[in-house]
C-alpha positions as CSV (number, residue, x, y, z in Angstrom):
1,X,17.4,-2.2,-20.1
2,X,20.9,-1.9,-18.3
3,X,24.3,-3.4,-19.9
4,X,25.5,-5.9,-17.8
5,X,29.0,-5.0,-18.2
6,X,30.6,-4.0,-15.0
7,X,31.3,-0.2,-14.8
8,X,29.4,0.2,-18.1
9,X,25.4,0.4,-16.6
10,X,24.7,1.9,-20.0
11,X,20.8,2.4,-20.2
12,X,18.2,2.8,-23.4
13,X,19.5,5.7,-25.2
14,X,18.6,6.7,-28.8
15,X,21.1,5.4,-31.2
16,X,22.3,2.5,-28.9
17,X,21.2,-1.0,-29.1
18,X,21.0,-3.8,-27.0
19,X,22.1,-7.7,-27.8
20,X,21.5,-10.7,-25.3
21,X,23.7,-13.3,-24.7
22,X,24.0,-16.2,-27.9
23,X,22.6,-19.0,-25.5
24,X,22.0,-21.6,-28.0
25,X,25.6,-21.1,-29.7
26,X,27.9,-22.9,-26.4
27,X,30.9,-21.5,-28.7
28,X,30.1,-18.2,-29.0
29,X,28.5,-17.8,-25.8
30,X,31.9,-18.7,-24.0
31,X,33.9,-16.2,-26.3
32,X,31.5,-13.2,-25.0
33,X,32.1,-14.1,-21.2
34,X,36.0,-14.5,-21.8
35,X,36.3,-11.3,-23.5
36,X,34.3,-10.0,-20.3
37,X,36.4,-12.0,-17.8
38,X,39.3,-10.8,-19.5
39,X,38.4,-7.6,-18.9
40,X,37.7,-7.7,-15.5
41,X,41.1,-9.3,-14.5
42,X,42.8,-6.3,-16.1
43,X,41.7,-4.3,-14.2
44,X,42.2,-6.5,-11.0
45,X,38.2,-7.5,-10.5
46,X,36.6,-10.9,-9.7
47,X,34.6,-13.1,-12.1
48,X,31.7,-12.7,-9.8
49,X,31.2,-9.0,-10.6
50,X,29.7,-10.3,-14.2
51,X,26.3,-11.1,-13.3
52,X,24.7,-13.0,-16.2
53,X,21.2,-14.5,-16.8
54,X,18.8,-15.6,-19.7
55,X,17.8,-11.9,-19.8
56,X,21.3,-10.3,-19.3
57,X,22.5,-8.0,-22.6
58,X,25.1,-5.9,-23.8
59,X,25.3,-2.9,-25.3
60,X,26.1,-1.5,-29.0
61,X,29.4,0.4,-27.0
62,X,31.2,-2.7,-26.7
63,X,31.4,-3.9,-30.5
64,X,32.6,-2.6,-33.9
65,X,31.0,-0.9,-36.3
66,X,32.7,-3.9,-38.6
67,X,30.5,-6.0,-36.2
68,X,27.4,-5.2,-37.7
69,X,25.3,-6.2,-40.8
70,X,23.6,-2.6,-41.5
71,X,20.5,-2.6,-43.8
72,X,17.9,-0.2,-44.9
73,X,15.6,-1.0,-41.7
74,X,18.0,-2.2,-39.3
75,X,21.4,-3.1,-38.3
76,X,22.2,-6.2,-37.1
77,X,25.1,-8.2,-35.1
78,X,27.1,-10.8,-37.4
79,X,27.3,-14.5,-36.4
80,X,30.9,-13.9,-36.0
81,X,30.9,-10.8,-33.8
82,X,32.0,-10.7,-30.3
83,X,32.6,-7.9,-28.2
84,X,36.3,-6.5,-27.8
85,X,35.5,-2.5,-26.9
86,X,35.6,-2.0,-22.8
87,X,36.3,1.9,-22.5
88,X,34.4,1.8,-19.2
89,X,36.4,1.4,-15.2
90,X,34.8,-1.5,-13.6
91,X,35.7,0.0,-10.1
92,X,34.2,3.7,-11.0
93,X,30.9,3.0,-8.2
94,X,34.1,2.0,-5.7
95,X,35.6,5.4,-6.4
96,X,32.6,7.0,-5.9
97,X,31.8,5.7,-2.6
98,X,34.8,6.8,-1.6
99,X,34.8,10.4,-2.7
100,X,31.2,10.4,-0.9
101,X,32.8,9.9,2.1
102,X,36.0,11.8,1.9
103,X,33.6,15.0,0.8
104,X,32.0,14.8,4.8
105,X,34.8,16.8,6.5
106,X,34.6,19.6,3.6
107,X,31.2,21.2,5.5
108,X,33.5,22.4,7.7
109,X,34.4,25.1,5.0
110,X,31.2,25.7,4.1
111,X,29.9,27.9,7.5
112,X,33.3,28.9,9.1
113,X,31.4,31.8,10.8
114,X,28.9,29.3,13.0
115,X,31.8,27.9,14.4
116,X,33.6,31.4,15.4
117,X,30.6,32.5,16.9
118,X,30.2,29.7,19.0
119,X,34.3,30.1,20.1
120,X,33.1,33.8,20.8
121,X,30.3,33.4,23.1
122,X,32.7,30.3,25.1
123,X,35.0,32.5,25.7
124,X,32.9,35.2,26.7
125,X,31.2,33.1,29.2
126,X,34.6,31.6,30.4
127,X,35.8,35.3,31.1
128,X,32.4,36.2,32.7
129,X,32.8,33.7,35.2
130,X,36.3,34.5,36.1
131,X,35.3,37.7,36.8
132,X,32.3,36.4,38.8
133,X,34.7,34.8,41.1
134,X,37.5,37.2,41.2
135,X,34.9,40.3,41.6
136,X,32.1,39.2,43.8
137,X,31.2,43.9,43.7
138,X,30.8,43.5,40.0
139,X,28.1,41.2,39.6
140,X,25.4,43.1,40.7
141,X,26.2,46.0,37.9
142,X,26.4,43.1,35.0
143,X,23.5,41.6,35.7
144,X,20.9,43.2,33.6
145,X,17.6,42.6,35.0
146,X,14.5,43.6,32.5
147,X,13.0,47.4,33.3
148,X,9.5,47.5,33.0
149,X,7.3,50.4,32.8
150,X,4.4,50.6,34.9
151,X,2.6,52.9,32.1
152,X,2.6,49.7,29.9
153,X,1.4,47.0,33.0
154,X,-1.7,49.5,33.8
155,X,-2.4,50.2,30.0
156,X,-2.4,46.4,29.3
157,X,-4.2,45.3,32.7
158,X,-7.6,46.2,33.4
159,X,-10.2,45.7,36.4
160,X,-12.1,42.2,36.8
161,X,-14.9,43.9,37.4
162,X,-14.7,45.5,33.6
163,X,-13.8,42.3,31.8
164,X,-15.6,39.3,33.4
165,X,-19.1,40.4,34.7
166,X,-20.5,41.6,30.7
167,X,-19.3,39.0,29.5
168,X,-21.2,36.5,32.1
169,X,-24.3,38.6,31.1
170,X,-24.2,38.4,27.3
171,X,-23.1,34.4,27.3
172,X,-26.4,33.0,30.2
173,X,-28.3,35.5,27.4
174,X,-27.4,34.0,24.4
175,X,-27.2,30.7,26.4
176,X,-30.8,30.8,27.3
177,X,-31.9,32.3,24.0
178,X,-29.8,29.3,22.2
179,X,-31.7,27.0,24.1
180,X,-35.1,28.3,23.5
181,X,-34.6,28.5,19.5
182,X,-33.2,24.6,19.8
183,X,-36.5,22.9,21.8
184,X,-38.8,25.0,19.8
185,X,-36.8,23.5,16.2
186,X,-36.4,20.3,17.4
187,X,-40.1,20.4,18.8
188,X,-41.1,21.4,14.7
189,X,-39.3,18.5,13.2
190,X,-40.7,16.1,15.3
191,X,-43.8,16.9,14.7
192,X,-43.0,16.8,10.6
193,X,-41.6,13.2,11.1
194,X,-44.4,12.2,12.9
195,X,-46.8,13.7,10.3
196,X,-44.8,11.8,7.7
197,X,-44.7,8.7,9.5
198,X,-48.6,8.9,9.7
199,X,-48.7,9.7,5.7
200,X,-46.6,6.5,5.3
201,X,-48.8,4.0,7.3
202,X,-52.2,5.3,5.4
203,X,-50.5,3.9,2.2
204,X,-49.2,0.9,3.4
205,X,-52.8,0.5,4.9
206,X,-54.2,1.2,1.6
207,X,-51.8,-1.3,-0.2
208,X,-53.0,-4.4,2.2
209,X,-56.6,-3.2,1.8
210,X,-56.0,-3.8,-1.8
211,X,-54.7,-7.2,-1.9
212,X,-56.6,-8.5,0.4
213,X,-59.7,-7.3,-2.0
214,X,-57.8,-9.0,-4.9
215,X,-58.3,-12.5,-6.0
216,X,-54.9,-14.9,-6.5
217,X,-55.4,-15.5,-9.9
218,X,-55.2,-11.8,-10.5
219,X,-52.2,-10.9,-8.7
220,X,-50.6,-14.3,-10.7
221,X,-52.3,-12.9,-14.0
222,X,-50.7,-9.5,-13.6
223,X,-47.6,-10.2,-11.8
224,X,-44.5,-9.8,-14.0
225,X,-40.9,-9.8,-13.0
226,X,-38.9,-7.1,-15.0
227,X,-35.2,-7.7,-13.5
228,X,-34.6,-10.5,-15.7
229,X,-31.2,-10.5,-16.7
230,X,-30.0,-12.4,-20.3
231,X,-28.6,-15.1,-17.8
232,X,-31.9,-16.2,-16.2
233,X,-34.0,-16.0,-19.6
234,X,-31.1,-18.5,-20.9
235,X,-31.9,-20.9,-17.7
236,X,-36.0,-20.2,-18.4
237,X,-35.5,-21.2,-22.5
238,X,-33.2,-24.1,-21.6
239,X,-35.6,-25.5,-19.1
240,X,-38.3,-24.8,-21.5
241,X,-36.3,-26.7,-24.0
242,X,-36.0,-29.6,-21.7
243,X,-40.1,-29.7,-20.9
244,X,-40.9,-30.0,-24.6
245,X,-38.7,-33.0,-25.4
246,X,-40.2,-34.6,-22.8
247,X,-44.0,-33.8,-23.3
248,X,-43.5,-35.0,-27.2
249,X,-41.6,-38.4,-25.4
250,X,-45.1,-38.5,-23.4
251,X,-47.0,-38.0,-26.6
252,X,-45.0,-40.4,-28.6
253,X,-45.7,-43.2,-25.4
254,X,-49.9,-42.6,-24.9
255,X,-49.8,-42.4,-28.9
256,X,-47.8,-46.2,-28.7
257,X,-50.6,-47.4,-25.5
258,X,-53.3,-46.2,-27.7
259,X,-52.6,-48.2,-30.8
260,X,-52.1,-51.5,-28.0
261,X,-55.1,-50.9,-26.8
262,X,-57.4,-50.2,-30.2
263,X,-55.6,-53.0,-31.4
264,X,-56.4,-55.2,-28.4
265,X,-59.8,-54.4,-28.1
266,X,-60.8,-55.3,-32.3
267,X,-59.1,-58.6,-31.5
268,X,-61.5,-59.1,-28.2
269,X,-64.8,-57.8,-30.4
270,X,-63.6,-60.6,-33.1
271,X,-63.9,-63.1,-30.6
272,X,-67.1,-62.0,-28.8
273,X,-68.4,-62.6,-32.8
274,X,-66.8,-65.5,-33.7
275,X,-68.0,-67.3,-29.8
276,X,-71.5,-65.8,-30.7
277,X,-71.7,-67.7,-34.5
278,X,-70.5,-70.8,-32.8
279,X,-73.3,-70.6,-29.6
280,X,-76.1,-70.0,-32.5
């Protein structure tokens, strides 16, 4: 949280409370805004500096102690309370920006030696240039060429024969040895892979032979799916329940049909008996 009063910017801290604007009470809300506008006018600031919205808050620094109702558990603002204490300066941020701009030239005084050294170097260069133009004879004396001793160069430099030949021989021998080793290891690894593949093929052929020899009924009886989830089981349960209901309906219909057919058979038997009696 942060106070919305320009120049205050108080954040959440121990002993400081924050209060929202009374949006429901329009008169009280307008009084709060008028107080903040008066504070801005006092410091020659525009009203637009106050950026107020529904979530804006004021800190307790802008209220008097008499504006609070203090209880055992908490401290509450009175209904008649309004912000009246404005000890901050709304133009404080602008002053900070100006001070940061002014403080930049002070960097010149931090490293005075660097500037002096640069000036001395430029003076020396200008003096040397003038002397070169005026006295062409002294030019040879002033130029200091780097002196390198022959002994040091001879110590550092070695013959080409001593360096190159043994290195070349060693590299060739090592290269040939590495090639032979790599070939041998590569062949062994390939042979191992071939053996592994042959074993796998033999296992698969056995499985195929067993599956072909088995009957379908045996496979179906021993075919179990252990990767069933609770959802799939629930679906199966619902499906089986629906199936049971359908079977029950079919049973009722068949029983009704049986009753009707039995009634018809009895009626036909009675007719047959009556016909036989008439014929006699």
